[in-house]
N, CA, C and O atoms as a Tripos MOL2 file, in Angstrom:
@<TRIPOS>MOLECULE
protein
  264   263    66     0     0
PROTEIN
NO_CHARGES

@<TRIPOS>ATOM
      1 N           5.0720  -11.9870    5.7010 N.3       1 GLU1
      2 CA          4.1750  -12.0830    6.8260 C.3       1 GLU1
      3 C           3.2260  -10.8900    6.8980 C.2       1 GLU1
      4 O           2.0180  -11.0600    7.0630 O.2       1 GLU1
      5 N           3.7750   -9.6870    6.7740 N.am      2 ILE2
      6 CA          2.9580   -8.4710    6.8890 C.3       2 ILE2
      7 C           1.8990   -8.4270    5.7880 C.2       2 ILE2
      8 O           0.7500   -8.0600    6.0350 O.2       2 ILE2
      9 N           2.2920   -8.8010    4.5870 N.am      3 ILE3
     10 CA          1.3490   -8.7650    3.4610 C.3       3 ILE3
     11 C           0.1860   -9.7030    3.7080 C.2       3 ILE3
     12 O          -0.9510   -9.3820    3.3630 O.2       3 ILE3
     13 N           0.4510  -10.8510    4.2980 N.am      4 ASN4
     14 CA         -0.6280  -11.7990    4.6040 C.3       4 ASN4
     15 C          -1.4180  -11.3730    5.8330 C.2       4 ASN4
     16 O          -2.6490  -11.4070    5.8230 O.2       4 ASN4
     17 N          -0.7150  -10.9700    6.8950 N.am      5 GLU5
     18 CA         -1.3840  -10.6010    8.1370 C.3       5 GLU5
     19 C          -2.3630   -9.4410    7.9440 C.2       5 GLU5
     20 O          -3.4610   -9.4510    8.5010 O.2       5 GLU5
     21 N          -1.9630   -8.4510    7.1580 N.am      6 TYR6
     22 CA         -2.8000   -7.2680    6.9490 C.3       6 TYR6
     23 C          -3.5690   -7.3210    5.6270 C.2       6 TYR6
     24 O          -4.1820   -6.3300    5.2290 O.2       6 TYR6
     25 N          -3.5410   -8.4470    4.9590 N.am      7 VAL7
     26 CA         -4.2700   -8.7160    3.7120 C.3       7 VAL7
     27 C          -3.9340   -7.6670    2.6470 C.2       7 VAL7
     28 O          -4.8010   -7.2480    1.8800 O.2       7 VAL7
     29 N          -2.6830   -7.2580    2.6110 N.am      8 ILE8
     30 CA         -2.2310   -6.2310    1.6800 C.3       8 ILE8
     31 C          -2.3100   -6.7210    0.2360 C.2       8 ILE8
     32 O          -2.4300   -5.9130   -0.6850 O.2       8 ILE8
     33 N          -2.2470   -8.0200    0.0350 N.am      9 PHE9
     34 CA         -2.3590   -8.5580   -1.3270 C.3       9 PHE9
     35 C          -3.6880   -8.1800   -1.9720 C.2       9 PHE9
     36 O          -3.7830   -8.1330   -3.1980 O.2       9 PHE9
     37 N          -4.7120   -7.9110   -1.1690 N.am     10 LYS10
     38 CA         -6.0070   -7.4870   -1.7110 C.3      10 LYS10
     39 C          -5.9860   -6.0400   -2.2050 C.2      10 LYS10
     40 O          -6.9290   -5.5940   -2.8580 O.2      10 LYS10
     41 N          -4.9240   -5.3130   -1.8990 N.am     11 TRP11
     42 CA         -4.7930   -3.9460   -2.3980 C.3      11 TRP11
     43 C          -4.4420   -3.9340   -3.8740 C.2      11 TRP11
     44 O          -4.5770   -2.9020   -4.5320 O.2      11 TRP11
     45 N          -3.9930   -5.0650   -4.4060 N.am     12 ASN12
     46 CA         -3.5510   -5.1230   -5.7960 C.3      12 ASN12
     47 C          -4.6160   -4.5600   -6.7300 C.2      12 ASN12
     48 O          -5.7790   -4.9620   -6.6800 O.2      12 ASN12
     49 N          -4.2110   -3.6410   -7.5690 N.am     13 GLY13
     50 CA         -5.1240   -3.0240   -8.5230 C.3      13 GLY13
     51 C          -5.8310   -1.7890   -7.9960 C.2      13 GLY13
     52 O          -6.5120   -1.1020   -8.7570 O.2      13 GLY13
     53 N          -5.6870   -1.4900   -6.7150 N.am     14 PHE14
     54 CA         -6.3160   -0.2950   -6.1610 C.3      14 PHE14
     55 C          -5.7210    0.9310   -6.8450 C.2      14 PHE14
     56 O          -4.5010    1.0980   -6.8760 O.2      14 PHE14
     57 N          -6.5670    1.7730   -7.3840 N.am     15 ASP15
     58 CA         -6.1180    2.9780   -8.0910 C.3      15 ASP15
     59 C          -7.2300    4.0120   -8.0360 C.2      15 ASP15
     60 O          -8.0140    4.1520   -8.9750 O.2      15 ASP15
     61 N          -7.2860    4.7310   -6.9260 N.am     16 LYS16
     62 CA         -8.3360    5.7300   -6.7460 C.3      16 LYS16
     63 C          -7.7290    7.0440   -6.2830 C.2      16 LYS16
     64 O          -6.7580    7.0610   -5.5260 O.2      16 LYS16
     65 N          -8.3030    8.1240   -6.7390 N.am     17 SER17
     66 CA         -7.8500    9.4560   -6.3550 C.3      17 SER17
     67 C          -9.0380   10.3760   -6.1590 C.2      17 SER17
     68 O         -10.0340   10.2840   -6.8770 O.2      17 SER17
     69 N          -8.9280   11.2570   -5.1900 N.am     18 ASN18
     70 CA         -9.9220   12.3060   -4.9970 C.3      18 ASN18
     71 C          -9.3190   13.5850   -5.5630 C.2      18 ASN18
     72 O          -8.5530   14.2720   -4.8870 O.2      18 ASN18
     73 N          -9.6610   13.8890   -6.7730 N.am     19 LYS19
     74 CA         -9.0740   15.0310   -7.4730 C.3      19 LYS19
     75 C          -9.5900   16.3740   -6.9580 C.2      19 LYS19
     76 O          -9.0950   17.4250   -7.3670 O.2      19 LYS19
     77 N         -10.5740   16.3480   -6.0700 N.am     20 ASN20
     78 CA        -11.0930   17.5860   -5.4930 C.3      20 ASN20
     79 C         -10.2040   18.1190   -4.3750 C.2      20 ASN20
     80 O         -10.3340   19.2780   -3.9820 O.2      20 ASN20
     81 N          -9.3080   17.2900   -3.8640 N.am     21 VAL21
     82 CA         -8.4050   17.7110   -2.7960 C.3      21 VAL21
     83 C          -7.0980   18.1750   -3.4340 C.2      21 VAL21
     84 O          -6.4510   17.4180   -4.1570 O.2      21 VAL21
     85 N          -6.7180   19.4100   -3.1650 N.am     22 MET22
     86 CA         -5.5290   19.9810   -3.7970 C.3      22 MET22
     87 C          -4.2670   19.8230   -2.9490 C.2      22 MET22
     88 O          -3.1610   19.8870   -3.4850 O.2      22 MET22
     89 N          -4.4060   19.6220   -1.6530 N.am     23 ASP23
     90 CA         -3.2380   19.5380   -0.7820 C.3      23 ASP23
     91 C          -3.4280   18.3730    0.1840 C.2      23 ASP23
     92 O          -3.6280   18.5690    1.3830 O.2      23 ASP23
     93 N          -3.3630   17.1680   -0.3550 N.am     24 GLY24
     94 CA         -3.5860   15.9880    0.4650 C.3      24 GLY24
     95 C          -2.3770   15.0800    0.4500 C.2      24 GLY24
     96 O          -1.2550   15.5150    0.1930 O.2      24 GLY24
     97 N          -2.6200   13.8280    0.7270 N.am     25 SER25
     98 CA         -1.5290   12.8500    0.7190 C.3      25 SER25
     99 C          -1.9620   11.6130   -0.0540 C.2      25 SER25
    100 O          -3.1500   11.3730   -0.2730 O.2      25 SER25
    101 N          -0.9900   10.8570   -0.4480 N.am     26 GLY26
    102 CA         -1.2780    9.6650   -1.2230 C.3      26 GLY26
    103 C          -0.2310    8.6050   -0.9860 C.2      26 GLY26
    104 O           0.6530    8.7620   -0.1440 O.2      26 GLY26
    105 N          -0.3370    7.5210   -1.7350 N.am     27 PHE27
    106 CA          0.6160    6.4390   -1.5990 C.3      27 PHE27
    107 C           0.7790    5.7070   -2.9250 C.2      27 PHE27
    108 O          -0.1080    5.7260   -3.7790 O.2      27 PHE27
    109 N           1.9220    5.0700   -3.0750 N.am     28 ASP28
    110 CA          2.2140    4.1660   -4.1790 C.3      28 ASP28
    111 C           2.8680    2.9380   -3.5740 C.2      28 ASP28
    112 O           3.7540    3.0600   -2.7280 O.2      28 ASP28
    113 N           2.4470    1.7720   -3.9930 N.am     29 LEU29
    114 CA          3.0250    0.5290   -3.4980 C.3      29 LEU29
    115 C           3.2690   -0.4000   -4.6700 C.2      29 LEU29
    116 O           2.3990   -0.5890   -5.5210 O.2      29 LEU29
    117 N           4.4580   -0.9780   -4.7080 N.am     30 GLU30
    118 CA          4.7610   -2.0060   -5.6880 C.3      30 GLU30
    119 C           5.6010   -3.0710   -4.9820 C.2      30 GLU30
    120 O           6.6940   -2.7960   -4.4870 O.2      30 GLU30
    121 N           5.0640   -4.2910   -4.9480 N.am     31 VAL31
    122 CA          5.7480   -5.4300   -4.3480 C.3      31 VAL31
    123 C           5.9920   -6.4320   -5.4550 C.2      31 VAL31
    124 O           5.0650   -6.8150   -6.1680 O.2      31 VAL31
    125 N           7.2460   -6.8620   -5.6040 N.am     32 ILE32
    126 CA          7.5870   -7.8560   -6.6170 C.3      32 ILE32
    127 C           8.1270   -9.0850   -5.8930 C.2      32 ILE32
    128 O           9.1510   -9.0260   -5.2130 O.2      32 ILE32
    129 N           7.4190  -10.1930   -6.0560 N.am     33 TYR33
    130 CA          7.8290  -11.4490   -5.4390 C.3      33 TYR33
    131 C           8.9030  -12.1260   -6.2840 C.2      33 TYR33
    132 O           9.0740  -11.8030   -7.4590 O.2      33 TYR33
    133 N           9.6180  -13.0590   -5.6820 N.am     34 SER34
    134 CA         10.6800  -13.7820   -6.3800 C.3      34 SER34
    135 C          10.1470  -14.5950   -7.5550 C.2      34 SER34
    136 O          10.8950  -14.9000   -8.4850 O.2      34 SER34
    137 N           8.8480  -14.9530   -7.5240 N.am     35 ASP35
    138 CA          8.2590  -15.6940   -8.6540 C.3      35 ASP35
    139 C           7.6500  -14.7530   -9.6950 C.2      35 ASP35
    140 O           6.8900  -15.1850  -10.5610 O.2      35 ASP35
    141 N           7.9910  -13.4640   -9.6050 N.am     36 SER36
    142 CA          7.5760  -12.4110  -10.5380 C.3      36 SER36
    143 C           6.1320  -11.9400  -10.3700 C.2      36 SER36
    144 O           5.6750  -11.1140  -11.1590 O.2      36 SER36
    145 N           5.4020  -12.4320   -9.3770 N.am     37 LYS37
    146 CA          4.0730  -11.8780   -9.1000 C.3      37 LYS37
    147 C           4.2570  -10.4670   -8.5660 C.2      37 LYS37
    148 O           5.2350  -10.1760   -7.8770 O.2      37 LYS37
    149 N           3.3090   -9.5940   -8.8880 N.am     38 ILE38
    150 CA          3.4170   -8.1850   -8.5150 C.3      38 ILE38
    151 C           2.1310   -7.7200   -7.8340 C.2      38 ILE38
    152 O           1.0290   -8.0890   -8.2410 O.2      38 ILE38
    153 N           2.2890   -6.9110   -6.7990 N.am     39 ILE39
    154 CA          1.1730   -6.1980   -6.1700 C.3      39 ILE39
    155 C           1.4260   -4.7260   -6.4350 C.2      39 ILE39
    156 O           2.4800   -4.1970   -6.0800 O.2      39 ILE39
    157 N           0.4530   -4.0600   -7.0630 N.am     40 LYS40
    158 CA          0.5580   -2.6210   -7.3100 C.3      40 LYS40
    159 C          -0.6920   -1.9330   -6.7850 C.2      40 LYS40
    160 O          -1.8100   -2.4080   -6.9840 O.2      40 LYS40
    161 N          -0.4870   -0.8140   -6.1150 N.am     41 ALA41
    162 CA         -1.6120   -0.0310   -5.6100 C.3      41 ALA41
    163 C          -1.2100    1.4400   -5.5760 C.2      41 ALA41
    164 O          -0.0450    1.7770   -5.3690 O.2      41 ALA41
    165 N          -2.1920    2.3010   -5.7820 N.am     42 HIS42
    166 CA         -1.9560    3.7450   -5.8010 C.3      42 HIS42
    167 C          -3.2190    4.4340   -5.2900 C.2      42 HIS42
    168 O          -4.3380    3.9990   -5.5630 O.2      42 HIS42
    169 N          -3.0160    5.5060   -4.5520 N.am     43 GLY43
    170 CA         -4.1630    6.2810   -4.1050 C.3      43 GLY43
    171 C          -3.7560    7.6880   -3.7190 C.2      43 GLY43
    172 O          -2.6290    7.9310   -3.2900 O.2      43 GLY43
    173 N          -4.6880    8.6070   -3.8780 N.am     44 TYR44
    174 CA         -4.5060    9.9870   -3.4300 C.3      44 TYR44
    175 C          -5.7840   10.3800   -2.7130 C.2      44 TYR44
    176 O          -6.8270   10.5610   -3.3410 O.2      44 TYR44
    177 N          -5.7030   10.5110   -1.4030 N.am     45 MET45
    178 CA         -6.8420   10.8190   -0.5460 C.3      45 MET45
    179 C          -7.9340    9.7430   -0.6450 C.2      45 MET45
    180 O          -9.0810    9.9850   -0.2700 O.2      45 MET45
    181 N          -7.5820    8.5930   -1.1340 N.am     46 GLU46
    182 CA         -8.4350    7.3980   -1.1750 C.3      46 GLU46
    183 C          -7.5200    6.2330   -0.8210 C.2      46 GLU46
    184 O          -6.3970    6.1480   -1.3180 O.2      46 GLU46
    185 N          -7.9990    5.3360    0.0390 N.am     47 TYR47
    186 CA         -7.1330    4.2750    0.5380 C.3      47 TYR47
    187 C          -7.8850    2.9440    0.5820 C.2      47 TYR47
    188 O          -9.0950    2.9200    0.8100 O.2      47 TYR47
    189 N          -7.1700    1.8400    0.3660 N.am     48 PRO48
    190 CA         -7.8170    0.5330    0.4330 C.3      48 PRO48
    191 C          -8.1430    0.1410    1.8790 C.2      48 PRO48
    192 O          -7.6400    0.7440    2.8270 O.2      48 PRO48
    193 N          -8.9800   -0.8620    2.0250 N.am     49 THR49
    194 CA         -9.3400   -1.3820    3.3390 C.3      49 THR49
    195 C          -8.0850   -1.7650    4.1050 C.2      49 THR49
    196 O          -7.1750   -2.3800    3.5490 O.2      49 THR49
    197 N          -8.0370   -1.4050    5.3730 N.am     50 ASN50
    198 CA         -6.9380   -1.7400    6.2750 C.3      50 ASN50
    199 C          -5.6400   -0.9960    5.9380 C.2      50 ASN50
    200 O          -4.5610   -1.4070    6.3640 O.2      50 ASN50
    201 N          -5.7450    0.0810    5.1860 N.am     51 TYR51
    202 CA         -4.5440    0.8200    4.7770 C.3      51 TYR51
    203 C          -3.7500    1.3400    5.9770 C.2      51 TYR51
    204 O          -2.5280    1.1970    6.0150 O.2      51 TYR51
    205 N          -4.4130    1.9270    6.9320 N.am     52 SER52
    206 CA         -3.7130    2.5430    8.0540 C.3      52 SER52
    207 C          -2.8500    1.5240    8.7920 C.2      52 SER52
    208 O          -1.6580    1.7570    8.9920 O.2      52 SER52
    209 N          -3.4280    0.4100    9.1960 N.am     53 ASP53
    210 CA         -2.6810   -0.6080    9.9350 C.3      53 ASP53
    211 C          -1.6200   -1.2740    9.0610 C.2      53 ASP53
    212 O          -0.4930   -1.4880    9.5080 O.2      53 ASP53
    213 N          -1.9710   -1.5980    7.8370 N.am     54 GLY54
    214 CA         -1.0410   -2.2610    6.9350 C.3      54 GLY54
    215 C           0.1490   -1.3900    6.5820 C.2      54 GLY54
    216 O           1.2870   -1.8600    6.5940 O.2      54 GLY54
    217 N          -0.0970   -0.1350    6.2700 N.am     55 SER55
    218 CA          1.0120    0.7540    5.9020 C.3      55 SER55
    219 C           1.8990    1.0340    7.1060 C.2      55 SER55
    220 O           3.1170    1.1430    6.9640 O.2      55 SER55
    221 N           1.3080    1.1500    8.2820 N.am     56 LYS56
    222 CA          2.0960    1.3690    9.4950 C.3      56 LYS56
    223 C           3.0190    0.1720    9.7490 C.2      56 LYS56
    224 O           4.1870    0.3560   10.0920 O.2      56 LYS56
    225 N           2.5090   -1.0360    9.5850 N.am     57 ALA57
    226 CA          3.3270   -2.2430    9.7810 C.3      57 ALA57
    227 C           4.4510   -2.3120    8.7500 C.2      57 ALA57
    228 O           5.5840   -2.6510    9.0920 O.2      57 ALA57
    229 N           4.1500   -1.9940    7.4970 N.am     58 LEU58
    230 CA          5.1850   -1.9950    6.4640 C.3      58 LEU58
    231 C           6.2650   -0.9560    6.7560 C.2      58 LEU58
    232 O           7.4540   -1.2400    6.6100 O.2      58 LEU58
    233 N           5.8630    0.2360    7.1640 N.am     59 GLN59
    234 CA          6.8330    1.2870    7.4720 C.3      59 GLN59
    235 C           7.7450    0.8830    8.6300 C.2      59 GLN59
    236 O           8.9510    1.1210    8.5820 O.2      59 GLN59
    237 N           7.1740    0.2750    9.6650 N.am     60 GLU60
    238 CA          7.9790   -0.1630   10.8030 C.3      60 GLU60
    239 C           8.9680   -1.2440   10.3810 C.2      60 GLU60
    240 O          10.1220   -1.2380   10.8110 O.2      60 GLU60
    241 N           8.5200   -2.1650    9.5450 N.am     61 TYR61
    242 CA          9.4250   -3.2150    9.0570 C.3      61 TYR61
    243 C          10.5620   -2.6180    8.2240 C.2      61 TYR61
    244 O          11.7240   -2.9810    8.4060 O.2      61 TYR61
    245 N          10.2310   -1.7140    7.3230 N.am     62 LEU62
    246 CA         11.2570   -1.1300    6.4440 C.3      62 LEU62
    247 C          12.3090   -0.3530    7.2300 C.2      62 LEU62
    248 O          13.4520   -0.2530    6.7860 O.2      62 LEU62
    249 N          11.9510    0.1920    8.3750 N.am     63 LYS63
    250 CA         12.9220    0.8910    9.2140 C.3      63 LYS63
    251 C          13.9880   -0.0630    9.7640 C.2      63 LYS63
    252 O          15.0870    0.3700   10.1130 O.2      63 LYS63
    253 N          13.6670   -1.3530    9.8390 N.am     64 THR64
    254 CA         14.5970   -2.3180   10.4210 C.3      64 THR64
    255 C          15.6220   -2.8390    9.4220 C.2      64 THR64
    256 O          16.5800   -3.5020    9.8190 O.2      64 THR64
    257 N          15.4430   -2.5560    8.1430 N.am     65 ILE65
    258 CA         16.3690   -3.0880    7.1340 C.3      65 ILE65
    259 C          17.1710   -1.9540    6.4920 C.2      65 ILE65
    260 O          16.7350   -1.3710    5.5000 O.2      65 ILE65
    261 N          18.3100   -1.6490    7.0390 N.am     66 ASN66
    262 CA         19.1450   -0.6040    6.4580 C.3      66 ASN66
    263 C          20.3690   -1.2110    5.8640 C.2      66 ASN66
    264 O          21.2100   -0.4970    5.3190 O.2      66 ASN66
@<TRIPOS>BOND
     1     1     2 1
     2     2     3 1
     3     3     4 2
     4     3     5 am
     5     5     6 1
     6     6     7 1
     7     7     8 2
     8     7     9 am
     9     9    10 1
    10    10    11 1
    11    11    12 2
    12    11    13 am
    13    13    14 1
    14    14    15 1
    15    15    16 2
    16    15    17 am
    17    17    18 1
    18    18    19 1
    19    19    20 2
    20    19    21 am
    21    21    22 1
    22    22    23 1
    23    23    24 2
    24    23    25 am
    25    25    26 1
    26    26    27 1
    27    27    28 2
    28    27    29 am
    29    29    30 1
    30    30    31 1
    31    31    32 2
    32    31    33 am
    33    33    34 1
    34    34    35 1
    35    35    36 2
    36    35    37 am
    37    37    38 1
    38    38    39 1
    39    39    40 2
    40    39    41 am
    41    41    42 1
    42    42    43 1
    43    43    44 2
    44    43    45 am
    45    45    46 1
    46    46    47 1
    47    47    48 2
    48    47    49 am
    49    49    50 1
    50    50    51 1
    51    51    52 2
    52    51    53 am
    53    53    54 1
    54    54    55 1
    55    55    56 2
    56    55    57 am
    57    57    58 1
    58    58    59 1
    59    59    60 2
    60    59    61 am
    61    61    62 1
    62    62    63 1
    63    63    64 2
    64    63    65 am
    65    65    66 1
    66    66    67 1
    67    67    68 2
    68    67    69 am
    69    69    70 1
    70    70    71 1
    71    71    72 2
    72    71    73 am
    73    73    74 1
    74    74    75 1
    75    75    76 2
    76    75    77 am
    77    77    78 1
    78    78    79 1
    79    79    80 2
    80    79    81 am
    81    81    82 1
    82    82    83 1
    83    83    84 2
    84    83    85 am
    85    85    86 1
    86    86    87 1
    87    87    88 2
    88    87    89 am
    89    89    90 1
    90    90    91 1
    91    91    92 2
    92    91    93 am
    93    93    94 1
    94    94    95 1
    95    95    96 2
    96    95    97 am
    97    97    98 1
    98    98    99 1
    99    99   100 2
   100    99   101 am
   101   101   102 1
   102   102   103 1
   103   103   104 2
   104   103   105 am
   105   105   106 1
   106   106   107 1
   107   107   108 2
   108   107   109 am
   109   109   110 1
   110   110   111 1
   111   111   112 2
   112   111   113 am
   113   113   114 1
   114   114   115 1
   115   115   116 2
   116   115   117 am
   117   117   118 1
   118   118   119 1
   119   119   120 2
   120   119   121 am
   121   121   122 1
   122   122   123 1
   123   123   124 2
   124   123   125 am
   125   125   126 1
   126   126   127 1
   127   127   128 2
   128   127   129 am
   129   129   130 1
   130   130   131 1
   131   131   132 2
   132   131   133 am
   133   133   134 1
   134   134   135 1
   135   135   136 2
   136   135   137 am
   137   137   138 1
   138   138   139 1
   139   139   140 2
   140   139   141 am
   141   141   142 1
   142   142   143 1
   143   143   144 2
   144   143   145 am
   145   145   146 1
   146   146   147 1
   147   147   148 2
   148   147   149 am
   149   149   150 1
   150   150   151 1
   151   151   152 2
   152   151   153 am
   153   153   154 1
   154   154   155 1
   155   155   156 2
   156   155   157 am
   157   157   158 1
   158   158   159 1
   159   159   160 2
   160   159   161 am
   161   161   162 1
   162   162   163 1
   163   163   164 2
   164   163   165 am
   165   165   166 1
   166   166   167 1
   167   167   168 2
   168   167   169 am
   169   169   170 1
   170   170   171 1
   171   171   172 2
   172   171   173 am
   173   173   174 1
   174   174   175 1
   175   175   176 2
   176   175   177 am
   177   177   178 1
   178   178   179 1
   179   179   180 2
   180   179   181 am
   181   181   182 1
   182   182   183 1
   183   183   184 2
   184   183   185 am
   185   185   186 1
   186   186   187 1
   187   187   188 2
   188   187   189 am
   189   189   190 1
   190   190   191 1
   191   191   192 2
   192   191   193 am
   193   193   194 1
   194   194   195 1
   195   195   196 2
   196   195   197 am
   197   197   198 1
   198   198   199 1
   199   199   200 2
   200   199   201 am
   201   201   202 1
   202   202   203 1
   203   203   204 2
   204   203   205 am
   205   205   206 1
   206   206   207 1
   207   207   208 2
   208   207   209 am
   209   209   210 1
   210   210   211 1
   211   211   212 2
   212   211   213 am
   213   213   214 1
   214   214   215 1
   215   215   216 2
   216   215   217 am
   217   217   218 1
   218   218   219 1
   219   219   220 2
   220   219   221 am
   221   221   222 1
   222   222   223 1
   223   223   224 2
   224   223   225 am
   225   225   226 1
   226   226   227 1
   227   227   228 2
   228   227   229 am
   229   229   230 1
   230   230   231 1
   231   231   232 2
   232   231   233 am
   233   233   234 1
   234   234   235 1
   235   235   236 2
   236   235   237 am
   237   237   238 1
   238   238   239 1
   239   239   240 2
   240   239   241 am
   241   241   242 1
   242   242   243 1
   243   243   244 2
   244   243   245 am
   245   245   246 1
   246   246   247 1
   247   247   248 2
   248   247   249 am
   249   249   250 1
   250   250   251 1
   251   251   252 2
   252   251   253 am
   253   253   254 1
   254   254   255 1
   255   255   256 2
   256   255   257 am
   257   257   258 1
   258   258   259 1
   259   259   260 2
   260   259   261 am
   261   261   262 1
   262   262   263 1
   263   263   264 2
@<TRIPOS>SUBSTRUCTURE
     1 GLU1         2 RESIDUE 1 A GLU
     2 ILE2         6 RESIDUE 1 A ILE
     3 ILE3        10 RESIDUE 1 A ILE
     4 ASN4        14 RESIDUE 1 A ASN
     5 GLU5        18 RESIDUE 1 A GLU
     6 TYR6        22 RESIDUE 1 A TYR
     7 VAL7        26 RESIDUE 1 A VAL
     8 ILE8        30 RESIDUE 1 A ILE
     9 PHE9        34 RESIDUE 1 A PHE
    10 LYS10       38 RESIDUE 1 A LYS
    11 TRP11       42 RESIDUE 1 A TRP
    12 ASN12       46 RESIDUE 1 A ASN
    13 GLY13       50 RESIDUE 1 A GLY
    14 PHE14       54 RESIDUE 1 A PHE
    15 ASP15       58 RESIDUE 1 A ASP
    16 LYS16       62 RESIDUE 1 A LYS
    17 SER17       66 RESIDUE 1 A SER
    18 ASN18       70 RESIDUE 1 A ASN
    19 LYS19       74 RESIDUE 1 A LYS
    20 ASN20       78 RESIDUE 1 A ASN
    21 VAL21       82 RESIDUE 1 A VAL
    22 MET22       86 RESIDUE 1 A MET
    23 ASP23       90 RESIDUE 1 A ASP
    24 GLY24       94 RESIDUE 1 A GLY
    25 SER25       98 RESIDUE 1 A SER
    26 GLY26      102 RESIDUE 1 A GLY
    27 PHE27      106 RESIDUE 1 A PHE
    28 ASP28      110 RESIDUE 1 A ASP
    29 LEU29      114 RESIDUE 1 A LEU
    30 GLU30      118 RESIDUE 1 A GLU
    31 VAL31      122 RESIDUE 1 A VAL
    32 ILE32      126 RESIDUE 1 A ILE
    33 TYR33      130 RESIDUE 1 A TYR
    34 SER34      134 RESIDUE 1 A SER
    35 ASP35      138 RESIDUE 1 A ASP
    36 SER36      142 RESIDUE 1 A SER
    37 LYS37      146 RESIDUE 1 A LYS
    38 ILE38      150 RESIDUE 1 A ILE
    39 ILE39      154 RESIDUE 1 A ILE
    40 LYS40      158 RESIDUE 1 A LYS
    41 ALA41      162 RESIDUE 1 A ALA
    42 HIS42      166 RESIDUE 1 A HIS
    43 GLY43      170 RESIDUE 1 A GLY
    44 TYR44      174 RESIDUE 1 A TYR
    45 MET45      178 RESIDUE 1 A MET
    46 GLU46      182 RESIDUE 1 A GLU
    47 TYR47      186 RESIDUE 1 A TYR
    48 PRO48      190 RESIDUE 1 A PRO
    49 THR49      194 RESIDUE 1 A THR
    50 ASN50      198 RESIDUE 1 A ASN
    51 TYR51      202 RESIDUE 1 A TYR
    52 SER52      206 RESIDUE 1 A SER
    53 ASP53      210 RESIDUE 1 A ASP
    54 GLY54      214 RESIDUE 1 A GLY
    55 SER55      218 RESIDUE 1 A SER
    56 LYS56      222 RESIDUE 1 A LYS
    57 ALA57      226 RESIDUE 1 A ALA
    58 LEU58      230 RESIDUE 1 A LEU
    59 GLN59      234 RESIDUE 1 A GLN
    60 GLU60      238 RESIDUE 1 A GLU
    61 TYR61      242 RESIDUE 1 A TYR
    62 LEU62      246 RESIDUE 1 A LEU
    63 LYS63      250 RESIDUE 1 A LYS
    64 THR64      254 RESIDUE 1 A THR
    65 ILE65      258 RESIDUE 1 A ILE
    66 ASN66      262 RESIDUE 1 A ASN
């Protein structure tokens, strides 16, 4: 649901970094579906569209599954 609601599937292939920033933050995402489809994204001080809302929703969901 979250991947569709926040269009996270469009992040697939995102791979951007701002190498001029020495002390920043970044992210790595890898989602593997049961049918073997994969979403991979990576960024350092560069983020895909809707990253803030999408990553916040994913983090909140992951907190619920221990």
